C-alpha positions as CSV (number, residue, x, y, z in Angstrom):
1,M,0.0,0.0,0.0
2,L,1.2,3.5,-0.9
3,N,1.7,5.8,2.1
4,E,4.1,8.3,3.5
5,D,6.2,5.6,5.1
6,N,7.4,4.1,1.9
7,M,8.1,7.3,0.0
8,E,11.8,6.5,-0.3
9,T,11.2,3.2,-2.1
10,N,9.1,4.9,-4.7
11,Q,12.2,6.9,-5.8
12,D,13.5,3.7,-7.4
13,V,10.6,3.6,-9.8
14,S,11.0,5.5,-13.2
15,E,9.9,9.1,-13.0
16,V,6.4,9.9,-14.2
17,T,6.1,13.1,-16.3
18,I,2.8,15.0,-16.3
19,Y,2.1,18.2,-18.3
20,N,0.1,21.3,-17.5
21,C,-1.3,22.8,-20.7
22,H,-3.5,25.9,-20.0
23,G,-5.1,24.3,-16.9
24,K,-5.5,20.8,-18.3
25,I,-3.2,18.3,-16.7
26,L,-2.2,15.4,-19.1
27,V,-0.1,12.3,-19.2
28,W,1.1,11.4,-22.7
29,S,3.3,8.4,-22.1
30,S,1.6,5.1,-22.3
31,E,4.2,3.6,-19.9
32,D,3.5,6.3,-17.4
33,V,-0.3,5.7,-17.7
34,Q,0.2,2.0,-17.1
35,L,2.5,2.7,-14.1
36,L,0.1,5.1,-12.5
37,R,-2.7,2.7,-12.8
38,E,-1.0,-0.6,-11.9
39,K,1.3,0.6,-9.1
40,Y,-0.2,3.8,-7.8
41,R,-3.9,3.1,-8.5
42,I,-4.4,6.5,-10.2
43,V,-7.0,6.0,-12.9
44,G,-7.8,9.5,-14.4
45,S,-9.8,9.6,-17.6
46,L,-8.6,8.8,-21.1
47,S,-9.6,11.4,-23.7
48,G,-7.8,10.4,-26.9
49,C,-9.0,8.2,-29.8
50,F,-7.7,4.9,-31.3
51,P,-6.3,5.3,-34.8
52,R,-8.2,2.2,-36.0
53,K,-11.4,3.0,-34.1
54,S,-11.7,6.7,-34.5
55,R,-15.5,6.9,-35.0
56,Q,-16.5,5.8,-31.5
57,N,-16.2,7.0,-28.0
58,S,-16.7,3.9,-25.9
59,Q,-13.0,3.1,-25.8
60,L,-10.5,6.0,-25.6
61,G,-6.8,6.2,-25.5
62,I,-4.0,8.6,-24.5
63,P,-3.6,11.3,-23.3
64,L,-4.8,10.7,-19.8
65,N,-6.6,13.6,-18.1
66,L,-5.9,14.2,-14.5
67,S,-7.9,16.3,-12.0
68,K,-6.1,18.8,-9.8
69,I,-6.7,16.4,-6.9
70,E,-5.0,13.5,-8.7
71,A,-2.1,15.7,-10.0
72,K,-1.4,17.1,-6.5
73,F,-1.4,13.6,-5.0
74,I,1.0,12.3,-7.7
75,L,3.4,15.2,-7.1
76,N,3.3,14.6,-3.3
77,F,3.5,10.8,-3.3
78,V,4.9,9.6,-6.6
79,N,8.4,10.0,-8.1
80,S,7.2,12.5,-10.7
81,K,7.5,15.9,-12.2
82,M,5.1,18.4,-13.9
83,L,6.1,20.5,-16.8
84,D,4.3,23.7,-17.8
85,Q,3.5,23.6,-21.6
86,S,1.2,26.6,-21.5
87,N,3.9,28.8,-23.2
88,F,6.1,27.4,-25.9
89,P,9.7,28.7,-25.9
90,T,10.0,31.5,-28.4
91,D,13.7,31.0,-29.1
92,V,13.2,27.5,-30.7
93,D,13.8,27.2,-34.5
94,L,11.1,25.0,-35.9
95,S,12.0,25.2,-39.5
96,G,14.0,21.9,-39.6
97,Y,11.6,20.3,-37.3
98,K,8.7,21.0,-39.6
99,E,10.5,19.5,-42.6
100,K,11.3,16.4,-40.5
101,I,7.7,15.9,-39.6
102,K,6.7,16.4,-43.3
103,D,9.2,13.7,-44.4
104,E,8.1,11.3,-41.7
105,R,4.4,11.7,-42.7
106,L,5.3,11.0,-46.3
107,K,7.0,7.8,-45.3
108,Q,4.0,6.8,-43.1
109,Y,1.7,7.5,-46.1
110,E,3.7,5.1,-48.3
111,I,3.8,2.4,-45.6
112,Q,0.0,2.7,-44.9
113,K,-0.8,2.8,-48.6
114,R,1.1,-0.5,-49.1
115,L,-0.6,-2.1,-46.1
116,K,-4.0,-1.0,-47.4
117,Q,-3.3,-2.5,-50.8
118,E,-2.2,-5.7,-49.3
119,Q,-5.3,-5.9,-47.2
120,K,-7.4,-5.0,-50.2
121,L,-6.0,-8.0,-52.2
122,I,-6.7,-10.3,-49.3
123,D,-10.3,-9.1,-49.1
124,L,-10.8,-9.5,-52.9
125,D,-9.3,-13.0,-52.9
126,M,-11.7,-14.0,-50.2
127,M,-14.7,-12.7,-52.2
128,A,-13.4,-13.8,-55.6
129,T,-16.1,-16.4,-56.2
130,D,-18.9,-14.0,-55.4
131,I,-17.4,-11.1,-57.4
132,K,-17.0,-13.3,-60.5
133,R,-20.5,-14.7,-60.3
134,G,-22.0,-11.3,-59.8
135,K,-20.3,-9.8,-62.8
136,Q,-21.3,-12.8,-65.0
137,L,-24.9,-12.5,-64.0
138,K,-24.8,-8.8,-64.7
139,L,-23.3,-9.3,-68.1
140,E,-25.8,-12.0,-69.0
141,K,-28.7,-9.8,-68.0
142,Q,-27.3,-7.0,-70.2
143,E,-26.9,-9.3,-73.1
144,K,-30.5,-10.5,-72.9
145,K,-31.6,-6.9,-72.8
146,N,-29.5,-6.1,-75.9
147,D,-30.9,-9.1,-77.8
148,L,-34.5,-8.1,-77.2
149,T,-33.7,-4.6,-78.3
150,K,-32.2,-5.8,-81.6
151,I,-35.2,-8.1,-82.3
152,D,-37.6,-5.3,-81.7
153,S,-35.7,-3.0,-84.0
154,I,-35.6,-5.7,-86.8
155,E,-39.3,-6.3,-86.5
156,T,-40.0,-2.6,-86.7
157,S,-37.8,-2.1,-89.7
158,Q,-39.4,-5.1,-91.6
159,P,-43.2,-4.9,-90.8
160,M,-45.3,-8.0,-91.6
161,A,-47.6,-5.9,-93.8
162,T,-45.0,-5.7,-96.6
163,C,-45.0,-9.5,-96.9
164,R,-47.7,-11.4,-98.8
165,N,-47.7,-14.2,-96.3
166,P,-47.5,-13.2,-92.5
167,D,-46.0,-16.5,-91.5
168,I,-43.2,-16.1,-94.0
169,A,-42.6,-12.6,-92.6
170,R,-42.2,-13.9,-89.1
171,I,-39.8,-16.6,-90.2
172,E,-37.7,-14.1,-92.0
173,C,-37.6,-11.7,-89.1
174,K,-36.6,-14.6,-86.7
175,N,-33.9,-15.7,-89.1
176,T,-32.6,-12.2,-89.3
177,A,-32.5,-11.8,-85.5
178,D,-30.7,-15.2,-85.1
179,S,-28.1,-14.2,-87.6
180,V,-27.5,-10.9,-85.8
181,C,-27.1,-12.7,-82.5
182,S,-24.8,-15.3,-84.0
183,M,-22.7,-12.5,-85.5
184,D,-22.3,-10.9,-82.1
185,M,-21.3,-14.1,-80.2
186,S,-17.6,-13.7,-80.6
187,S,-17.7,-10.0,-79.5
188,T,-19.9,-10.9,-76.5
189,A,-17.5,-13.6,-75.4
190,T,-14.7,-11.1,-75.7
191,A,-16.5,-8.5,-73.6
192,E,-17.4,-11.2,-71.0
193,H,-13.8,-12.2,-70.7
194,A,-12.7,-8.5,-70.3
195,V,-15.2,-7.8,-67.6
196,V,-14.8,-11.0,-65.7
197,D,-11.1,-10.8,-65.9
198,F,-10.5,-10.9,-62.1
199,E,-6.9,-9.9,-62.2
200,Q,-7.7,-6.8,-64.2
201,F,-10.5,-6.0,-61.7
202,K,-8.1,-6.3,-58.8
203,L,-5.7,-3.9,-60.4
204,S,-8.4,-1.3,-60.8
205,E,-9.4,-1.7,-57.2
206,I,-5.8,-1.3,-56.0
207,E,-5.5,2.0,-58.0
208,K,-8.4,3.4,-55.9
209,V,-6.3,3.1,-52.8
210,E,-3.8,5.6,-54.2
211,R,-6.4,8.3,-54.5
212,Y,-6.2,9.0,-50.8
213,G,-3.8,11.9,-50.1
214,T,-1.2,12.3,-47.4
215,E,-3.7,14.4,-45.4
216,Q,-5.6,11.2,-44.7
217,T,-2.6,9.4,-43.3
218,W,-2.9,8.1,-39.7
219,V,-0.2,9.8,-37.6
220,R,1.0,8.6,-34.3
221,L,1.7,11.6,-32.0
222,P,5.0,11.4,-30.1
223,E,4.5,10.5,-26.5
224,K,7.4,12.7,-25.3
225,S,8.3,16.2,-26.6
226,Q,11.9,16.8,-27.5
227,F,11.5,20.2,-26.0
228,D,10.8,19.0,-22.4
229,F,14.1,20.4,-21.2
230,R,12.9,23.9,-22.2
231,Y,9.6,23.8,-20.2
232,P,9.6,25.1,-16.6
233,S,8.8,22.7,-13.9
234,L,5.9,23.1,-11.5
235,S,5.6,21.7,-7.9
236,S,2.7,20.6,-5.8
237,S,2.4,24.0,-4.3
238,D,1.7,25.5,-7.7
239,I,-1.6,23.6,-7.8
240,E,-3.9,25.9,-5.9
241,L,-7.0,24.3,-4.3
242,S,-10.1,26.0,-2.9
243,A,-11.5,25.1,0.5
244,D,-13.9,22.6,-1.0
245,E,-11.2,21.1,-3.2
246,N,-8.9,20.8,-0.2
247,I,-11.5,18.6,1.5
248,Q,-11.7,16.5,-1.6
249,Y,-7.9,16.1,-1.7
250,E,-7.7,15.0,1.9
251,V,-10.6,12.5,1.3
252,F,-8.9,11.2,-1.8
253,R,-5.6,10.8,0.0
254,D,-7.2,8.9,2.9
255,L,-9.3,6.5,0.8
256,H,-6.4,5.9,-1.5
257,H,-4.1,5.0,1.4
258,Q,-6.7,2.5,2.5
259,G,-6.2,0.7,-0.8
260,Y,-9.1,1.9,-2.9
261,F,-9.3,3.1,-6.5
262,L,-11.0,6.4,-7.0
263,T,-12.5,8.0,-10.1
264,D,-14.6,11.0,-10.9
265,G,-18.1,10.6,-9.4
266,M,-19.9,13.4,-11.2
267,K,-22.1,11.1,-13.2
268,F,-23.5,9.7,-9.9
269,G,-23.9,13.0,-8.2
270,G,-20.8,12.7,-6.0
271,H,-17.2,13.8,-6.0
272,F,-15.6,10.3,-6.2
273,L,-16.6,6.7,-7.1
274,V,-14.8,4.3,-4.7
275,Y,-13.7,0.9,-6.1
276,P,-12.4,-2.1,-4.1
277,G,-10.1,-2.9,-7.1
278,D,-9.3,-1.9,-10.6
279,P,-12.4,-0.2,-12.2
280,G,-11.9,-2.4,-15.2
281,L,-12.6,-5.5,-13.1
282,Y,-14.9,-4.2,-10.3
283,H,-18.0,-2.1,-9.8
284,S,-17.7,0.8,-7.4
285,T,-19.2,0.2,-3.9
286,Y,-19.3,3.8,-2.6
287,I,-20.2,7.3,-3.8
288,A,-18.1,9.8,-1.9
289,Y,-19.7,13.1,-1.4
290,C,-17.5,15.7,0.3
291,V,-19.0,18.5,2.5
292,P,-17.7,20.9,5.1
293,F,-18.0,19.5,8.6
294,Q,-20.2,22.4,9.8
295,K,-22.5,22.4,6.8
296,N,-26.1,21.5,7.6
297,L,-27.8,19.3,5.0
298,S,-31.6,19.3,4.7
299,L,-33.7,16.2,4.9
300,T,-34.3,16.7,1.1
301,D,-30.5,16.5,0.5
302,Y,-30.3,13.3,2.6
303,S,-33.2,11.8,0.8
304,A,-32.0,12.8,-2.7
305,L,-28.5,11.6,-2.1
306,G,-29.6,8.4,-0.4
307,R,-32.1,7.5,-3.1
308,L,-29.6,8.2,-5.9
309,A,-27.0,5.9,-4.3
310,T,-29.5,3.1,-3.7
311,S,-30.9,3.3,-7.3
312,V,-27.4,2.4,-8.6
313,K,-26.7,-0.2,-5.8
314,K,-24.1,1.8,-4.0
315,T,-23.6,3.2,-0.5
316,L,-23.3,7.0,0.0
317,L,-20.3,8.3,2.0
318,L,-20.6,11.7,3.4
319,C,-17.0,12.8,3.9
320,S,-15.7,15.8,6.0
321,L,-12.8,17.1,7.9
322,D,-13.1,17.6,11.7
323,E,-11.4,20.2,13.8
324,N,-8.2,18.1,13.8
325,N,-8.2,17.9,10.1
326,D,-9.0,14.2,10.2
327,V,-11.3,12.7,7.7
328,I,-14.6,11.4,9.1
329,Y,-17.2,9.4,7.2
330,S,-20.9,8.8,7.5
331,S,-22.6,6.2,5.4
332,I,-26.2,6.4,4.2
333,A,-28.1,3.4,2.8
334,W,-31.8,3.3,1.9
335,S,-33.8,1.1,4.3
336,G,-37.2,-0.2,3.3
337,L,-40.2,-0.5,5.6
338,A,-40.2,-3.7,7.7
């Protein structure tokens, strides 16, 4: 368990770097995100998107957003540093850096284009039978339509009224249509071969991949800036907390030292959701609601908070600081009539 007594041992762990960018506190390194969660039980909230699953928001990726409470706790109890990225150094020459990024993106475009083409070929080979059959059916349908059009045009150009015997006129028209169809058989077979030529079709599909420009290339953002040494460092004292936020910090610290995982509890009407284990494996058991020790809550407040916690099968924790700055808890659970 992480507490003040084993602070020295934590210095042996790799340093975690967090960034302050105009009030938003972020963690960009995936290794740091994993370390914070697995060793220090700091969850935060992911806000980035996955390159291969960009059109959804059920699963998110780096960067990891931290609250001021979490950031202050990390700076106090974790081997870490916070860099202020709010103001970029003005004396940095970015001309060569921009060209380097441009060249790297061009290389990524060529790699991704080749990968897309290879995947396209695999998909086409898997659907080869269906594609060939579909094109053959379409061609046969078009040929039947063309044959009917030719027969109609022949019958129109040679009306039966000009013949002395109507039966003879029909036979002549039929023979004429048959001869036209037989004359076109070789050309039809050639057209069928050209359309159903699967290899040619695959080449045309591969060419479509090249139409996508470099602006549509997936780019992996670097997890660590090469200008970190130019950013000023911030300490825990630079994170200013209000009176209410100070209560939340002390509650967070106390529950965390008891071995719980804590996440933001806004969606359940509280300040924290308290988990007995990793939130990916466990449901939260408590909703922590932080209030000043001397604040009087009305019966309506108790009823609303208690009913809300019960409706989501959790226990409400009213958390405060007493005169000695110790955290005290009061639990509320809805009890039905006996």
